[in-house]
VMD Tcl script that builds the backbone (N, CA, C; Angstrom):
set m [mol new atoms 174]
animate dup $m
set s [atomselect $m all]
$s set {name element resname resid chain x y z} {
  {N N MET 1 A -0.826 -24.435 26.721}
  {CA C MET 1 A -2.198 -24.817 26.892}
  {C C MET 1 A -2.339 -25.532 28.233}
  {N N ARG 2 A -3.509 -25.336 28.817}
  {CA C ARG 2 A -3.830 -25.956 30.102}
  {C C ARG 2 A -5.152 -26.696 29.985}
  {N N ALA 3 A -5.334 -27.643 30.882}
  {CA C ALA 3 A -6.615 -28.350 30.931}
  {C C ALA 3 A -7.716 -27.320 31.126}
  {N N GLY 4 A -8.769 -27.429 30.349}
  {CA C GLY 4 A -9.890 -26.505 30.449}
  {C C GLY 4 A -9.843 -25.363 29.454}
  {N N ASP 5 A -8.686 -25.138 28.813}
  {CA C ASP 5 A -8.600 -24.109 27.774}
  {C C ASP 5 A -9.446 -24.512 26.573}
  {N N LEU 6 A -10.074 -23.542 25.946}
  {CA C LEU 6 A -10.849 -23.779 24.732}
  {C C LEU 6 A -10.075 -23.170 23.574}
  {N N LEU 7 A -9.574 -24.019 22.693}
  {CA C LEU 7 A -8.774 -23.554 21.564}
  {C C LEU 7 A -9.679 -22.900 20.530}
  {N N LEU 8 A -9.381 -21.652 20.191}
  {CA C LEU 8 A -10.199 -20.888 19.250}
  {C C LEU 8 A -9.568 -20.808 17.866}
  {N N THR 9 A -8.262 -20.493 17.818}
  {CA C THR 9 A -7.584 -20.381 16.529}
  {C C THR 9 A -6.219 -21.052 16.595}
  {N N ALA 10 A -5.774 -21.509 15.443}
  {CA C ALA 10 A -4.434 -22.074 15.284}
  {C C ALA 10 A -3.907 -21.574 13.955}
  {N N GLY 11 A -2.803 -20.834 14.003}
  {CA C GLY 11 A -2.243 -20.292 12.768}
  {C C GLY 11 A -3.192 -19.343 12.069}
  {N N ASP 12 A -3.923 -18.544 12.803}
  {CA C ASP 12 A -4.889 -17.572 12.277}
  {C C ASP 12 A -6.126 -18.197 11.644}
  {N N ALA 13 A -6.289 -19.510 11.777}
  {CA C ALA 13 A -7.484 -20.179 11.244}
  {C C ALA 13 A -8.356 -20.621 12.416}
  {N N PRO 14 A -9.668 -20.453 12.312}
  {CA C PRO 14 A -10.543 -20.909 13.392}
  {C C PRO 14 A -10.461 -22.425 13.551}
  {N N VAL 15 A -10.476 -22.880 14.781}
  {CA C VAL 15 A -10.491 -24.314 15.064}
  {C C VAL 15 A -11.936 -24.684 15.367}
  {N N THR 16 A -12.563 -25.334 14.417}
  {CA C THR 16 A -13.977 -25.680 14.552}
  {C C THR 16 A -14.197 -27.114 15.013}
  {N N SER 17 A -13.133 -27.929 14.958}
  {CA C SER 17 A -13.248 -29.330 15.374}
  {C C SER 17 A -11.851 -29.898 15.594}
  {N N ALA 18 A -11.804 -31.055 16.227}
  {CA C ALA 18 A -10.521 -31.737 16.418}
  {C C ALA 18 A -9.909 -32.092 15.069}
  {N N GLN 19 A -10.736 -32.448 14.100}
  {CA C GLN 19 A -10.247 -32.793 12.768}
  {C C GLN 19 A -9.602 -31.584 12.099}
  {N N ALA 20 A -10.171 -30.399 12.292}
  {CA C ALA 20 A -9.593 -29.188 11.710}
  {C C ALA 20 A -8.197 -28.943 12.282}
  {N N LEU 21 A -8.026 -29.169 13.569}
  {CA C LEU 21 A -6.714 -29.005 14.188}
  {C C LEU 21 A -5.746 -30.066 13.674}
  {N N GLN 22 A -6.201 -31.291 13.524}
  {CA C GLN 22 A -5.344 -32.358 13.014}
  {C C GLN 22 A -4.842 -32.049 11.608}
  {N N ARG 23 A -5.672 -31.426 10.790}
  {CA C ARG 23 A -5.251 -31.079 9.429}
  {C C ARG 23 A -4.098 -30.079 9.451}
  {N N LEU 24 A -4.052 -29.226 10.471}
  {CA C LEU 24 A -2.951 -28.270 10.595}
  {C C LEU 24 A -1.661 -28.925 11.076}
  {N N MET 25 A -1.772 -30.095 11.675}
  {CA C MET 25 A -0.622 -30.767 12.278}
  {C C MET 25 A 0.026 -31.779 11.335}
  {N N LEU 26 A 0.023 -31.497 10.050}
  {CA C LEU 26 A 0.652 -32.401 9.083}
  {C C LEU 26 A 2.157 -32.208 9.094}
  {N N GLU 27 A 2.850 -32.975 8.284}
  {CA C GLU 27 A 4.307 -32.967 8.225}
  {C C GLU 27 A 4.912 -31.575 8.129}
  {N N ASP 28 A 4.311 -30.694 7.354}
  {CA C ASP 28 A 4.860 -29.344 7.168}
  {C C ASP 28 A 4.886 -28.546 8.465}
  {N N ALA 29 A 4.024 -28.863 9.418}
  {CA C ALA 29 A 3.928 -28.101 10.655}
  {C C ALA 29 A 4.945 -28.546 11.706}
  {N N ILE 30 A 5.471 -29.760 11.582}
  {CA C ILE 30 A 6.386 -30.305 12.589}
  {C C ILE 30 A 7.620 -29.414 12.702}
  {N N GLY 31 A 7.891 -28.968 13.923}
  {CA C GLY 31 A 9.072 -28.163 14.201}
  {C C GLY 31 A 8.945 -26.680 13.900}
  {N N ARG 32 A 7.803 -26.238 13.400}
  {CA C ARG 32 A 7.592 -24.822 13.092}
  {C C ARG 32 A 6.662 -24.189 14.124}
  {N N PRO 33 A 6.982 -22.993 14.586}
  {CA C PRO 33 A 6.112 -22.324 15.562}
  {C C PRO 33 A 4.694 -22.123 15.006}
  {N N LEU 34 A 3.709 -22.342 15.858}
  {CA C LEU 34 A 2.308 -22.196 15.474}
  {C C LEU 34 A 1.604 -21.350 16.528}
  {N N ALA 35 A 1.072 -20.211 16.105}
  {CA C ALA 35 A 0.360 -19.323 17.025}
  {C C ALA 35 A -1.016 -19.902 17.346}
  {N N LEU 36 A -1.341 -19.927 18.629}
  {CA C LEU 36 A -2.628 -20.440 19.100}
  {C C LEU 36 A -3.299 -19.371 19.959}
  {N N THR 37 A -4.614 -19.295 19.867}
  {CA C THR 37 A -5.393 -18.438 20.754}
  {C C THR 37 A -6.423 -19.318 21.443}
  {N N ALA 38 A -6.473 -19.191 22.756}
  {CA C ALA 38 A -7.395 -20.002 23.542}
  {C C ALA 38 A -8.178 -19.111 24.486}
  {N N LEU 39 A -9.330 -19.599 24.879}
  {CA C LEU 39 A -10.133 -18.951 25.901}
  {C C LEU 39 A -9.849 -19.671 27.210}
  {N N ARG 40 A -9.334 -18.926 28.178}
  {CA C ARG 40 A -9.011 -19.484 29.499}
  {C C ARG 40 A -9.822 -18.702 30.512}
  {N N GLY 41 A -10.885 -19.320 30.988}
  {CA C GLY 41 A -11.802 -18.598 31.876}
  {C C GLY 41 A -12.470 -17.496 31.087}
  {N N ASP 42 A -12.263 -16.252 31.489}
  {CA C ASP 42 A -12.834 -15.103 30.787}
  {C C ASP 42 A -11.810 -14.364 29.934}
  {N N ALA 43 A -10.594 -14.903 29.827}
  {CA C ALA 43 A -9.514 -14.201 29.131}
  {C C ALA 43 A -9.070 -14.939 27.872}
  {N N LEU 44 A -8.686 -14.158 26.867}
  {CA C LEU 44 A -8.054 -14.734 25.682}
  {C C LEU 44 A -6.563 -14.846 25.953}
  {N N VAL 45 A -6.000 -15.990 25.607}
  {CA C VAL 45 A -4.583 -16.249 25.851}
  {C C VAL 45 A -3.937 -16.618 24.525}
  {N N ASP 46 A -2.848 -15.920 24.179}
  {CA C ASP 46 A -2.081 -16.237 22.970}
  {C C ASP 46 A -0.821 -16.977 23.376}
  {N N VAL 47 A -0.576 -18.096 22.723}
  {CA C VAL 47 A 0.638 -18.880 22.967}
  {C C VAL 47 A 1.229 -19.293 21.626}
  {N N VAL 48 A 2.487 -19.659 21.641}
  {CA C VAL 48 A 3.132 -20.196 20.459}
  {C C VAL 48 A 3.584 -21.611 20.806}
  {N N ALA 49 A 3.139 -22.565 20.016}
  {CA C ALA 49 A 3.499 -23.968 20.220}
  {C C ALA 49 A 4.348 -24.423 19.038}
  {N N VAL 50 A 5.199 -25.401 19.300}
  {CA C VAL 50 A 5.988 -25.997 18.233}
  {C C VAL 50 A 5.582 -27.471 18.167}
  {N N PRO 51 A 4.774 -27.826 17.155}
  {CA C PRO 51 A 4.322 -29.220 17.039}
  {C C PRO 51 A 5.521 -30.170 16.880}
  {N N ALA 52 A 5.420 -31.329 17.533}
  {CA C ALA 52 A 6.455 -32.348 17.455}
  {C C ALA 52 A 5.824 -33.647 16.965}
  {N N GLU 53 A 6.626 -34.472 16.356}
  {CA C GLU 53 A 6.153 -35.754 15.859}
  {C C GLU 53 A 5.786 -36.649 17.042}
  {N N LEU 54 A 4.679 -37.361 16.920}
  {CA C LEU 54 A 4.234 -38.266 17.957}
  {C C LEU 54 A 5.155 -39.483 17.970}
  {N N VAL 55 A 5.680 -39.804 19.146}
  {CA C VAL 55 A 6.557 -40.955 19.302}
  {C C VAL 55 A 5.775 -42.048 20.015}
  {N N THR 56 A 5.810 -43.239 19.446}
  {CA C THR 56 A 5.094 -44.362 20.049}
  {C C THR 56 A 6.086 -45.332 20.685}
  {N N ASP 57 A 5.595 -46.168 21.557}
  {CA C ASP 57 A 6.433 -47.152 22.262}
  {C C ASP 57 A 6.356 -48.520 21.602}
  {N N ASP 58 A 6.478 -48.564 20.278}
  {CA C ASP 58 A 6.389 -49.857 19.569}
  {C C ASP 58 A 7.648 -50.656 19.703}
}
mol reanalyze $m
mol bondsrecalc $m
mol representation Tube
mol addrep $m
């Protein structure tokens, strides 16, 4: 993903909001490939991402 990309689908499900994407990023998704489709300019771009656990500097 790049700045300016518009995320359309994640795991074959439409991404209608940031909350919808967050629901896909639960524990079960960590470390598993997730297919994403984004609109980049005038082109559809398919990528595979592997969600990772957020690490904080506590």
